[in-house]
Gaussian input, Z-matrix of N, CA and C with variables (Angstrom, degrees):
# hf/3-21g

backbone

0 1
 N
 C     1     B1
 C     2     B2     1     A1
 N     3     B3     2     A2     1     D1
 C     4     B4     3     A3     2     D2
 C     5     B5     4     A4     3     D3
 N     6     B6     5     A5     4     D4
 C     7     B7     6     A6     5     D5
 C     8     B8     7     A7     6     D6
 N     9     B9     8     A8     7     D7
 C    10    B10     9     A9     8     D8
 C    11    B11    10    A10     9     D9
 N    12    B12    11    A11    10    D10
 C    13    B13    12    A12    11    D11
 C    14    B14    13    A13    12    D12
 N    15    B15    14    A14    13    D13
 C    16    B16    15    A15    14    D14
 C    17    B17    16    A16    15    D15
 N    18    B18    17    A17    16    D16
 C    19    B19    18    A18    17    D17
 C    20    B20    19    A19    18    D18
 N    21    B21    20    A20    19    D19
 C    22    B22    21    A21    20    D20
 C    23    B23    22    A22    21    D21
 N    24    B24    23    A23    22    D22
 C    25    B25    24    A24    23    D23
 C    26    B26    25    A25    24    D24
 N    27    B27    26    A26    25    D25
 C    28    B28    27    A27    26    D26
 C    29    B29    28    A28    27    D27
 N    30    B30    29    A29    28    D28
 C    31    B31    30    A30    29    D29
 C    32    B32    31    A31    30    D30
 N    33    B33    32    A32    31    D31
 C    34    B34    33    A33    32    D32
 C    35    B35    34    A34    33    D33
 N    36    B36    35    A35    34    D34
 C    37    B37    36    A36    35    D35
 C    38    B38    37    A37    36    D36
 N    39    B39    38    A38    37    D37
 C    40    B40    39    A39    38    D38
 C    41    B41    40    A40    39    D39
 N    42    B42    41    A41    40    D40
 C    43    B43    42    A42    41    D41
 C    44    B44    43    A43    42    D42
 N    45    B45    44    A44    43    D43
 C    46    B46    45    A45    44    D44
 C    47    B47    46    A46    45    D45
 N    48    B48    47    A47    46    D46
 C    49    B49    48    A48    47    D47
 C    50    B50    49    A49    48    D48
 N    51    B51    50    A50    49    D49
 C    52    B52    51    A51    50    D50
 C    53    B53    52    A52    51    D51
 N    54    B54    53    A53    52    D52
 C    55    B55    54    A54    53    D53
 C    56    B56    55    A55    54    D54
 N    57    B57    56    A56    55    D55
 C    58    B58    57    A57    56    D56
 C    59    B59    58    A58    57    D57
 N    60    B60    59    A59    58    D58
 C    61    B61    60    A60    59    D59
 C    62    B62    61    A61    60    D60
 N    63    B63    62    A62    61    D61
 C    64    B64    63    A63    62    D62
 C    65    B65    64    A64    63    D63
 N    66    B66    65    A65    64    D64
 C    67    B67    66    A66    65    D65
 C    68    B68    67    A67    66    D66
 N    69    B69    68    A68    67    D67
 C    70    B70    69    A69    68    D68
 C    71    B71    70    A70    69    D69
 N    72    B72    71    A71    70    D70
 C    73    B73    72    A72    71    D71
 C    74    B74    73    A73    72    D72
 N    75    B75    74    A74    73    D73
 C    76    B76    75    A75    74    D74
 C    77    B77    76    A76    75    D75
 N    78    B78    77    A77    76    D76
 C    79    B79    78    A78    77    D77
 C    80    B80    79    A79    78    D78
 N    81    B81    80    A80    79    D79
 C    82    B82    81    A81    80    D80
 C    83    B83    82    A82    81    D81
 N    84    B84    83    A83    82    D82
 C    85    B85    84    A84    83    D83
 C    86    B86    85    A85    84    D84
 N    87    B87    86    A86    85    D85
 C    88    B88    87    A87    86    D86
 C    89    B89    88    A88    87    D87
 N    90    B90    89    A89    88    D88
 C    91    B91    90    A90    89    D89
 C    92    B92    91    A91    90    D90
 N    93    B93    92    A92    91    D91
 C    94    B94    93    A93    92    D92
 C    95    B95    94    A94    93    D93
 N    96    B96    95    A95    94    D94
 C    97    B97    96    A96    95    D95
 C    98    B98    97    A97    96    D96
 N    99    B99    98    A98    97    D97
 C   100   B100    99    A99    98    D98
 C   101   B101   100   A100    99    D99
 N   102   B102   101   A101   100   D100
 C   103   B103   102   A102   101   D101
 C   104   B104   103   A103   102   D102
 N   105   B105   104   A104   103   D103
 C   106   B106   105   A105   104   D104
 C   107   B107   106   A106   105   D105
 N   108   B108   107   A107   106   D106
 C   109   B109   108   A108   107   D107
 C   110   B110   109   A109   108   D108
 N   111   B111   110   A110   109   D109
 C   112   B112   111   A111   110   D110
 C   113   B113   112   A112   111   D111
 N   114   B114   113   A113   112   D112
 C   115   B115   114   A114   113   D113
 C   116   B116   115   A115   114   D114
 N   117   B117   116   A116   115   D115
 C   118   B118   117   A117   116   D116
 C   119   B119   118   A118   117   D117
 N   120   B120   119   A119   118   D118
 C   121   B121   120   A120   119   D119
 C   122   B122   121   A121   120   D120
 N   123   B123   122   A122   121   D121
 C   124   B124   123   A123   122   D122
 C   125   B125   124   A124   123   D123
 N   126   B126   125   A125   124   D124
 C   127   B127   126   A126   125   D125
 C   128   B128   127   A127   126   D126
 N   129   B129   128   A128   127   D127
 C   130   B130   129   A129   128   D128
 C   131   B131   130   A130   129   D129
 N   132   B132   131   A131   130   D130
 C   133   B133   132   A132   131   D131
 C   134   B134   133   A133   132   D132
 N   135   B135   134   A134   133   D133
 C   136   B136   135   A135   134   D134
 C   137   B137   136   A136   135   D135
 N   138   B138   137   A137   136   D136
 C   139   B139   138   A138   137   D137
 C   140   B140   139   A139   138   D138
 N   141   B141   140   A140   139   D139
 C   142   B142   141   A141   140   D140
 C   143   B143   142   A142   141   D141
 N   144   B144   143   A143   142   D142
 C   145   B145   144   A144   143   D143
 C   146   B146   145   A145   144   D144
 N   147   B147   146   A146   145   D145
 C   148   B148   147   A147   146   D146
 C   149   B149   148   A148   147   D147
 N   150   B150   149   A149   148   D148
 C   151   B151   150   A150   149   D149
 C   152   B152   151   A151   150   D150
 N   153   B153   152   A152   151   D151
 C   154   B154   153   A153   152   D152
 C   155   B155   154   A154   153   D153
 N   156   B156   155   A155   154   D154
 C   157   B157   156   A156   155   D155
 C   158   B158   157   A157   156   D156
 N   159   B159   158   A158   157   D157
 C   160   B160   159   A159   158   D158
 C   161   B161   160   A160   159   D159
 N   162   B162   161   A161   160   D160
 C   163   B163   162   A162   161   D161
 C   164   B164   163   A163   162   D162
 N   165   B165   164   A164   163   D163
 C   166   B166   165   A165   164   D164
 C   167   B167   166   A166   165   D165
 N   168   B168   167   A167   166   D166
 C   169   B169   168   A168   167   D167
 C   170   B170   169   A169   168   D168
 N   171   B171   170   A170   169   D169
 C   172   B172   171   A171   170   D170
 C   173   B173   172   A172   171   D171
 N   174   B174   173   A173   172   D172
 C   175   B175   174   A174   173   D173
 C   176   B176   175   A175   174   D174
 N   177   B177   176   A176   175   D175
 C   178   B178   177   A177   176   D176
 C   179   B179   178   A178   177   D177
 N   180   B180   179   A179   178   D178
 C   181   B181   180   A180   179   D179
 C   182   B182   181   A181   180   D180
 N   183   B183   182   A182   181   D181
 C   184   B184   183   A183   182   D182
 C   185   B185   184   A184   183   D183
 N   186   B186   185   A185   184   D184
 C   187   B187   186   A186   185   D185
 C   188   B188   187   A187   186   D186
 N   189   B189   188   A188   187   D187
 C   190   B190   189   A189   188   D188
 C   191   B191   190   A190   189   D189
 N   192   B192   191   A191   190   D190
 C   193   B193   192   A192   191   D191
 C   194   B194   193   A193   192   D192
 N   195   B195   194   A194   193   D193
 C   196   B196   195   A195   194   D194
 C   197   B197   196   A196   195   D195
 N   198   B198   197   A197   196   D196
 C   199   B199   198   A198   197   D197
 C   200   B200   199   A199   198   D198
 N   201   B201   200   A200   199   D199
 C   202   B202   201   A201   200   D200
 C   203   B203   202   A202   201   D201
 N   204   B204   203   A203   202   D202
 C   205   B205   204   A204   203   D203
 C   206   B206   205   A205   204   D204
 N   207   B207   206   A206   205   D205
 C   208   B208   207   A207   206   D206
 C   209   B209   208   A208   207   D207
 N   210   B210   209   A209   208   D208
 C   211   B211   210   A210   209   D209
 C   212   B212   211   A211   210   D210
 N   213   B213   212   A212   211   D211
 C   214   B214   213   A213   212   D212
 C   215   B215   214   A214   213   D213
 N   216   B216   215   A215   214   D214
 C   217   B217   216   A216   215   D215
 C   218   B218   217   A217   216   D216
 N   219   B219   218   A218   217   D217
 C   220   B220   219   A219   218   D218
 C   221   B221   220   A220   219   D219
 N   222   B222   221   A221   220   D220
 C   223   B223   222   A222   221   D221
 C   224   B224   223   A223   222   D222
 N   225   B225   224   A224   223   D223
 C   226   B226   225   A225   224   D224
 C   227   B227   226   A226   225   D225
 N   228   B228   227   A227   226   D226
 C   229   B229   228   A228   227   D227
 C   230   B230   229   A229   228   D228
 N   231   B231   230   A230   229   D229
 C   232   B232   231   A231   230   D230
 C   233   B233   232   A232   231   D231
 N   234   B234   233   A233   232   D232
 C   235   B235   234   A234   233   D233
 C   236   B236   235   A235   234   D234
 N   237   B237   236   A236   235   D235
 C   238   B238   237   A237   236   D236
 C   239   B239   238   A238   237   D237
 N   240   B240   239   A239   238   D238
 C   241   B241   240   A240   239   D239
 C   242   B242   241   A241   240   D240
 N   243   B243   242   A242   241   D241
 C   244   B244   243   A243   242   D242
 C   245   B245   244   A244   243   D243
 N   246   B246   245   A245   244   D244
 C   247   B247   246   A246   245   D245
 C   248   B248   247   A247   246   D246
 N   249   B249   248   A248   247   D247
 C   250   B250   249   A249   248   D248
 C   251   B251   250   A250   249   D249
 N   252   B252   251   A251   250   D250
 C   253   B253   252   A252   251   D251
 C   254   B254   253   A253   252   D252
 N   255   B255   254   A254   253   D253
 C   256   B256   255   A255   254   D254
 C   257   B257   256   A256   255   D255
 N   258   B258   257   A257   256   D256
 C   259   B259   258   A258   257   D257
 C   260   B260   259   A259   258   D258
 N   261   B261   260   A260   259   D259
 C   262   B262   261   A261   260   D260
 C   263   B263   262   A262   261   D261
 N   264   B264   263   A263   262   D262
 C   265   B265   264   A264   263   D263
 C   266   B266   265   A265   264   D264
 N   267   B267   266   A266   265   D265
 C   268   B268   267   A267   266   D266
 C   269   B269   268   A268   267   D267
 N   270   B270   269   A269   268   D268
 C   271   B271   270   A270   269   D269
 C   272   B272   271   A271   270   D270
 N   273   B273   272   A272   271   D271
 C   274   B274   273   A273   272   D272
 C   275   B275   274   A274   273   D273
 N   276   B276   275   A275   274   D274
 C   277   B277   276   A276   275   D275
 C   278   B278   277   A277   276   D276
 N   279   B279   278   A278   277   D277
 C   280   B280   279   A279   278   D278
 C   281   B281   280   A280   279   D279
 N   282   B282   281   A281   280   D280
 C   283   B283   282   A282   281   D281
 C   284   B284   283   A283   282   D282
 N   285   B285   284   A284   283   D283
 C   286   B286   285   A285   284   D284
 C   287   B287   286   A286   285   D285
 N   288   B288   287   A287   286   D286
 C   289   B289   288   A288   287   D287
 C   290   B290   289   A289   288   D288
 N   291   B291   290   A290   289   D289
 C   292   B292   291   A291   290   D290
 C   293   B293   292   A292   291   D291
 N   294   B294   293   A293   292   D292
 C   295   B295   294   A294   293   D293
 C   296   B296   295   A295   294   D294
 N   297   B297   296   A296   295   D295
 C   298   B298   297   A297   296   D296
 C   299   B299   298   A298   297   D297
 N   300   B300   299   A299   298   D298
 C   301   B301   300   A300   299   D299
 C   302   B302   301   A301   300   D300
 N   303   B303   302   A302   301   D301
 C   304   B304   303   A303   302   D302
 C   305   B305   304   A304   303   D303

   B1=1.4525
   B2=1.5229
   B3=1.3120
   B4=1.4499
   B5=1.5229
   B6=1.3442
   B7=1.4611
   B8=1.5250
   B9=1.3156
   B10=1.4587
   B11=1.5174
   B12=1.2989
   B13=1.4638
   B14=1.5200
   B15=1.3179
   B16=1.4544
   B17=1.5205
   B18=1.3050
   B19=1.4570
   B20=1.5202
   B21=1.3243
   B22=1.4628
   B23=1.5346
   B24=1.3023
   B25=1.4638
   B26=1.5199
   B27=1.3308
   B28=1.4663
   B29=1.5293
   B30=1.3197
   B31=1.4626
   B32=1.5299
   B33=1.3165
   B34=1.4648
   B35=1.5220
   B36=1.3241
   B37=1.4643
   B38=1.5268
   B39=1.3004
   B40=1.4673
   B41=1.5252
   B42=1.3277
   B43=1.4618
   B44=1.5251
   B45=1.3139
   B46=1.4672
   B47=1.5231
   B48=1.2991
   B49=1.4610
   B50=1.5337
   B51=1.3368
   B52=1.4649
   B53=1.5337
   B54=1.2990
   B55=1.4678
   B56=1.5325
   B57=1.3438
   B58=1.4651
   B59=1.5317
   B60=1.3295
   B61=1.4593
   B62=1.5229
   B63=1.2997
   B64=1.4625
   B65=1.5340
   B66=1.3428
   B67=1.4646
   B68=1.5289
   B69=1.3095
   B70=1.4684
   B71=1.5235
   B72=1.3233
   B73=1.4661
   B74=1.5244
   B75=1.3248
   B76=1.4607
   B77=1.5310
   B78=1.2990
   B79=1.4677
   B80=1.5301
   B81=1.3240
   B82=1.4558
   B83=1.5263
   B84=1.3274
   B85=1.4639
   B86=1.5212
   B87=1.3185
   B88=1.4641
   B89=1.5277
   B90=1.3286
   B91=1.4639
   B92=1.5247
   B93=1.3252
   B94=1.4697
   B95=1.5218
   B96=1.3085
   B97=1.4678
   B98=1.5294
   B99=1.3219
   B100=1.4696
   B101=1.5231
   B102=1.3292
   B103=1.4533
   B104=1.5233
   B105=1.3236
   B106=1.4549
   B107=1.5301
   B108=1.3188
   B109=1.4662
   B110=1.5235
   B111=1.3305
   B112=1.4553
   B113=1.5291
   B114=1.3307
   B115=1.4686
   B116=1.5296
   B117=1.3252
   B118=1.4649
   B119=1.5273
   B120=1.3090
   B121=1.4606
   B122=1.5228
   B123=1.3313
   B124=1.4682
   B125=1.5230
   B126=1.3169
   B127=1.4649
   B128=1.5267
   B129=1.3225
   B130=1.4653
   B131=1.5307
   B132=1.3238
   B133=1.4658
   B134=1.5122
   B135=1.3103
   B136=1.4593
   B137=1.5310
   B138=1.3338
   B139=1.4664
   B140=1.5207
   B141=1.3193
   B142=1.4576
   B143=1.5281
   B144=1.3009
   B145=1.4643
   B146=1.5296
   B147=1.2935
   B148=1.4707
   B149=1.5316
   B150=1.3268
   B151=1.4671
   B152=1.5242
   B153=1.3243
   B154=1.4596
   B155=1.5242
   B156=1.3333
   B157=1.4668
   B158=1.5261
   B159=1.3251
   B160=1.4572
   B161=1.5118
   B162=1.2931
   B163=1.4629
   B164=1.5312
   B165=1.3234
   B166=1.4620
   B167=1.5236
   B168=1.3465
   B169=1.4636
   B170=1.5262
   B171=1.3244
   B172=1.4581
   B173=1.5253
   B174=1.3340
   B175=1.4621
   B176=1.5227
   B177=1.3208
   B178=1.4620
   B179=1.5130
   B180=1.2944
   B181=1.4612
   B182=1.5288
   B183=1.3137
   B184=1.4632
   B185=1.5248
   B186=1.3205
   B187=1.4616
   B188=1.5256
   B189=1.3208
   B190=1.4665
   B191=1.5254
   B192=1.3045
   B193=1.4674
   B194=1.5195
   B195=1.3314
   B196=1.4617
   B197=1.5349
   B198=1.3295
   B199=1.4661
   B200=1.5249
   B201=1.3105
   B202=1.4673
   B203=1.5277
   B204=1.3293
   B205=1.4604
   B206=1.5263
   B207=1.3235
   B208=1.4551
   B209=1.5233
   B210=1.3368
   B211=1.4636
   B212=1.5288
   B213=1.3356
   B214=1.4583
   B215=1.5195
   B216=1.3186
   B217=1.4605
   B218=1.5318
   B219=1.3339
   B220=1.4632
   B221=1.5325
   B222=1.3153
   B223=1.4659
   B224=1.5294
   B225=1.3168
   B226=1.4603
   B227=1.5158
   B228=1.3352
   B229=1.4660
   B230=1.5290
   B231=1.3044
   B232=1.4605
   B233=1.5309
   B234=1.3482
   B235=1.4631
   B236=1.5273
   B237=1.3131
   B238=1.4688
   B239=1.5252
   B240=1.3237
   B241=1.4677
   B242=1.5318
   B243=1.3208
   B244=1.4658
   B245=1.5246
   B246=1.3195
   B247=1.4639
   B248=1.5166
   B249=1.3136
   B250=1.4672
   B251=1.5301
   B252=1.3354
   B253=1.4739
   B254=1.5352
   B255=1.3403
   B256=1.4611
   B257=1.5230
   B258=1.3241
   B259=1.4657
   B260=1.5244
   B261=1.3361
   B262=1.4697
   B263=1.5279
   B264=1.3237
   B265=1.4636
   B266=1.5174
   B267=1.3168
   B268=1.4594
   B269=1.5128
   B270=1.2915
   B271=1.4575
   B272=1.5147
   B273=1.2972
   B274=1.4613
   B275=1.5312
   B276=1.2835
   B277=1.4535
   B278=1.5052
   B279=1.3007
   B280=1.4677
   B281=1.5343
   B282=1.3432
   B283=1.4595
   B284=1.5196
   B285=1.3243
   B286=1.4645
   B287=1.5317
   B288=1.3048
   B289=1.4618
   B290=1.5331
   B291=1.3539
   B292=1.4644
   B293=1.5169
   B294=1.3111
   B295=1.4642
   B296=1.5126
   B297=1.3288
   B298=1.4553
   B299=1.5182
   B300=1.3277
   B301=1.4619
   B302=1.5276
   B303=1.3284
   B304=1.4925
   B305=1.5070
   A1=109.61
   A2=116.32
   A3=121.88
   A4=110.47
   A5=114.85
   A6=119.87
   A7=108.52
   A8=117.67
   A9=123.20
   A10=115.97
   A11=115.85
   A12=123.69
   A13=108.65
   A14=115.29
   A15=120.94
   A16=107.83
   A17=116.14
   A18=121.89
   A19=107.43
   A20=117.31
   A21=119.66
   A22=112.63
   A23=115.55
   A24=122.16
   A25=106.91
   A26=114.41
   A27=121.78
   A28=109.16
   A29=115.83
   A30=121.05
   A31=112.45
   A32=117.66
   A33=120.66
   A34=110.64
   A35=117.23
   A36=120.88
   A37=111.43
   A38=117.14
   A39=120.57
   A40=109.70
   A41=116.75
   A42=120.83
   A43=112.62
   A44=118.70
   A45=122.74
   A46=112.10
   A47=117.40
   A48=123.88
   A49=111.83
   A50=116.12
   A51=120.45
   A52=112.08
   A53=118.17
   A54=120.68
   A55=113.20
   A56=118.89
   A57=118.02
   A58=114.12
   A59=118.32
   A60=121.62
   A61=112.93
   A62=118.15
   A63=122.35
   A64=111.84
   A65=116.73
   A66=120.36
   A67=113.26
   A68=116.83
   A69=121.40
   A70=110.90
   A71=117.53
   A72=122.06
   A73=114.34
   A74=118.37
   A75=121.98
   A76=114.68
   A77=119.06
   A78=121.30
   A79=113.49
   A80=117.42
   A81=120.89
   A82=111.84
   A83=116.41
   A84=121.38
   A85=109.88
   A86=116.66
   A87=121.80
   A88=110.20
   A89=117.36
   A90=121.65
   A91=109.94
   A92=117.37
   A93=121.34
   A94=111.12
   A95=117.25
   A96=119.97
   A97=110.95
   A98=117.39
   A99=119.69
   A100=111.01
   A101=117.77
   A102=120.13
   A103=112.32
   A104=118.40
   A105=120.96
   A106=111.33
   A107=116.33
   A108=122.23
   A109=112.19
   A110=116.87
   A111=121.77
   A112=113.91
   A113=118.45
   A114=120.81
   A115=110.64
   A116=116.71
   A117=120.09
   A118=110.92
   A119=116.13
   A120=121.01
   A121=110.57
   A122=117.34
   A123=120.66
   A124=113.07
   A125=117.88
   A126=120.43
   A127=112.41
   A128=117.12
   A129=121.24
   A130=109.81
   A131=114.81
   A132=119.54
   A133=108.44
   A134=119.22
   A135=123.99
   A136=111.14
   A137=115.03
   A138=120.59
   A139=109.05
   A140=116.09
   A141=121.27
   A142=108.85
   A143=117.64
   A144=123.07
   A145=112.30
   A146=117.23
   A147=121.93
   A148=112.26
   A149=116.57
   A150=121.12
   A151=113.79
   A152=116.97
   A153=121.01
   A154=109.86
   A155=117.13
   A156=120.71
   A157=112.28
   A158=114.47
   A159=120.10
   A160=111.55
   A161=116.02
   A162=125.89
   A163=110.18
   A164=115.04
   A165=120.71
   A166=112.15
   A167=116.95
   A168=119.76
   A169=109.58
   A170=117.29
   A171=123.42
   A172=112.06
   A173=115.78
   A174=121.53
   A175=114.60
   A176=117.04
   A177=120.25
   A178=111.52
   A179=116.52
   A180=122.09
   A181=112.87
   A182=114.12
   A183=121.50
   A184=111.24
   A185=115.67
   A186=119.84
   A187=110.43
   A188=117.28
   A189=121.26
   A190=108.83
   A191=116.58
   A192=120.26
   A193=112.93
   A194=117.52
   A195=119.40
   A196=113.00
   A197=117.28
   A198=119.65
   A199=108.71
   A200=116.26
   A201=122.29
   A202=109.51
   A203=118.29
   A204=121.85
   A205=113.67
   A206=117.92
   A207=121.17
   A208=112.33
   A209=116.86
   A210=121.77
   A211=109.67
   A212=115.35
   A213=120.59
   A214=110.95
   A215=114.92
   A216=124.06
   A217=108.90
   A218=117.45
   A219=121.14
   A220=112.52
   A221=117.78
   A222=121.03
   A223=112.88
   A224=117.03
   A225=121.03
   A226=114.53
   A227=117.59
   A228=122.46
   A229=112.12
   A230=117.09
   A231=122.52
   A232=111.48
   A233=116.70
   A234=120.43
   A235=112.12
   A236=117.16
   A237=119.52
   A238=109.19
   A239=116.89
   A240=122.25
   A241=110.31
   A242=116.34
   A243=119.10
   A244=111.53
   A245=117.35
   A246=121.13
   A247=113.78
   A248=116.30
   A249=121.08
   A250=111.91
   A251=115.57
   A252=121.67
   A253=111.50
   A254=114.82
   A255=119.87
   A256=113.61
   A257=117.55
   A258=120.22
   A259=110.76
   A260=117.49
   A261=122.11
   A262=112.64
   A263=118.08
   A264=122.09
   A265=110.94
   A266=116.17
   A267=122.91
   A268=109.20
   A269=119.94
   A270=125.55
   A271=109.20
   A272=118.07
   A273=121.57
   A274=111.47
   A275=116.58
   A276=122.58
   A277=109.85
   A278=116.82
   A279=122.87
   A280=111.02
   A281=115.48
   A282=119.96
   A283=110.26
   A284=116.22
   A285=120.90
   A286=110.82
   A287=116.93
   A288=122.31
   A289=111.71
   A290=116.15
   A291=121.29
   A292=115.13
   A293=118.29
   A294=121.00
   A295=113.83
   A296=114.73
   A297=120.43
   A298=113.14
   A299=114.89
   A300=121.54
   A301=109.58
   A302=113.28
   A303=119.82
   A304=108.55
   D1=134.48
   D2=179.91
   D3=-86.72
   D4=167.66
   D5=174.60
   D6=-67.34
   D7=170.65
   D8=-173.77
   D9=-52.05
   D10=164.62
   D11=-179.57
   D12=-136.24
   D13=152.02
   D14=175.41
   D15=-128.06
   D16=119.62
   D17=178.89
   D18=-98.09
   D19=122.10
   D20=-177.51
   D21=-60.73
   D22=133.23
   D23=175.75
   D24=-91.37
   D25=82.85
   D26=-175.43
   D27=-132.23
   D28=161.93
   D29=-176.33
   D30=-57.91
   D31=-36.00
   D32=178.76
   D33=-57.62
   D34=-47.82
   D35=179.27
   D36=-70.46
   D37=-35.77
   D38=177.90
   D39=-60.56
   D40=-41.82
   D41=-178.77
   D42=-71.65
   D43=-23.85
   D44=177.34
   D45=-84.40
   D46=-20.45
   D47=-173.33
   D48=-61.50
   D49=137.19
   D50=178.40
   D51=-103.26
   D52=7.90
   D53=177.48
   D54=-51.33
   D55=-36.61
   D56=179.15
   D57=-59.76
   D58=-23.70
   D59=178.23
   D60=-94.00
   D61=-0.24
   D62=-174.04
   D63=-73.26
   D64=134.43
   D65=176.49
   D66=-56.97
   D67=-26.25
   D68=179.47
   D69=-61.56
   D70=-33.71
   D71=-174.76
   D72=-102.12
   D73=-10.28
   D74=-170.81
   D75=-54.85
   D76=-39.71
   D77=-175.78
   D78=-96.61
   D79=5.52
   D80=-175.81
   D81=-78.05
   D82=121.45
   D83=175.02
   D84=-70.02
   D85=-35.71
   D86=178.80
   D87=-61.50
   D88=-49.57
   D89=179.52
   D90=-61.46
   D91=-44.63
   D92=179.58
   D93=-57.80
   D94=-43.42
   D95=-178.97
   D96=-67.71
   D97=-34.67
   D98=177.95
   D99=-67.68
   D100=-34.18
   D101=178.83
   D102=-71.83
   D103=-23.71
   D104=175.69
   D105=-64.22
   D106=-28.37
   D107=-178.49
   D108=-106.88
   D109=14.88
   D110=-170.43
   D111=-59.27
   D112=-44.74
   D113=-179.20
   D114=-62.42
   D115=-42.91
   D116=177.03
   D117=-64.04
   D118=-39.73
   D119=-179.84
   D120=-61.04
   D121=-42.92
   D122=-179.07
   D123=-69.75
   D124=-18.84
   D125=179.30
   D126=-82.64
   D127=-10.75
   D128=-179.18
   D129=-85.82
   D130=140.81
   D131=176.96
   D132=-135.20
   D133=130.15
   D134=1.24
   D135=-73.30
   D136=158.53
   D137=177.21
   D138=-66.74
   D139=139.22
   D140=179.30
   D141=-98.80
   D142=113.38
   D143=-177.95
   D144=-56.40
   D145=-33.32
   D146=-178.85
   D147=-65.66
   D148=-24.99
   D149=-176.04
   D150=-91.42
   D151=-7.61
   D152=-175.13
   D153=-113.66
   D154=110.89
   D155=-177.73
   D156=-82.72
   D157=70.86
   D158=-179.90
   D159=175.29
   D160=-175.83
   D161=-177.53
   D162=51.73
   D163=40.86
   D164=-179.02
   D165=-65.01
   D166=-22.03
   D167=176.50
   D168=-64.94
   D169=-21.87
   D170=176.01
   D171=-100.62
   D172=-45.92
   D173=-170.94
   D174=-85.49
   D175=-25.48
   D176=-176.41
   D177=99.51
   D178=-162.90
   D179=-171.80
   D180=-59.64
   D181=152.68
   D182=-178.96
   D183=-68.12
   D184=142.57
   D185=174.97
   D186=-82.19
   D187=-21.80
   D188=176.82
   D189=-76.27
   D190=130.22
   D191=-176.77
   D192=-97.99
   D193=-2.62
   D194=-178.95
   D195=-102.05
   D196=19.47
   D197=174.87
   D198=-77.03
   D199=157.55
   D200=-175.25
   D201=-106.56
   D202=82.71
   D203=-173.82
   D204=-70.17
   D205=-4.99
   D206=174.07
   D207=-81.43
   D208=-10.46
   D209=178.24
   D210=-75.83
   D211=162.66
   D212=178.78
   D213=-63.95
   D214=140.98
   D215=178.90
   D216=-91.98
   D217=140.26
   D218=178.32
   D219=-113.35
   D220=12.80
   D221=-177.53
   D222=-53.01
   D223=-38.81
   D224=-178.05
   D225=-62.26
   D226=-15.05
   D227=179.74
   D228=-94.43
   D229=-1.66
   D230=-173.71
   D231=-85.33
   D232=141.42
   D233=177.65
   D234=-66.01
   D235=-26.08
   D236=175.26
   D237=-67.85
   D238=-43.85
   D239=178.90
   D240=-57.75
   D241=-48.90
   D242=-178.44
   D243=-73.95
   D244=-40.23
   D245=-178.61
   D246=-61.99
   D247=-37.31
   D248=179.60
   D249=-96.47
   D250=6.41
   D251=178.50
   D252=51.62
   D253=49.29
   D254=-176.22
   D255=-67.77
   D256=-11.03
   D257=174.48
   D258=-64.99
   D259=-14.04
   D260=177.14
   D261=-88.68
   D262=-1.84
   D263=-173.32
   D264=-127.17
   D265=170.30
   D266=177.30
   D267=-111.96
   D268=150.78
   D269=-17.62
   D270=-68.20
   D271=175.80
   D272=-179.23
   D273=-107.31
   D274=18.43
   D275=179.29
   D276=164.05
   D277=178.68
   D278=-176.63
   D279=49.86
   D280=44.31
   D281=177.51
   D282=-61.13
   D283=-30.24
   D284=179.12
   D285=-60.67
   D286=-28.41
   D287=-179.46
   D288=-99.80
   D289=-40.89
   D290=-169.73
   D291=-101.64
   D292=-4.68
   D293=177.39
   D294=98.88
   D295=174.15
   D296=-174.54
   D297=-68.27
   D298=163.54
   D299=-179.19
   D300=-66.83
   D301=138.54
   D302=179.77
   D303=-133.78

């Protein structure tokens, strides 16, 4: 295991994130409502982590409480996961539940 990592919470990573396709978030009304305002959210600076339902490997646990963390995690299929070699860090998925990569 390597020492800690910090994944930048930036628009580039937000746009690469596959959290929107994750079964964990599919039935969430909270996540759905945040995506309705997504373009406006991305125009704000600084970006507010609470308003963006994704990049949990950078931002930490989800602010939406109606996500289904018992569903299968797809983090391992994400280009951010592979690009930052997150398989070397903890947790190795379910960042929305377990917090950002360390």
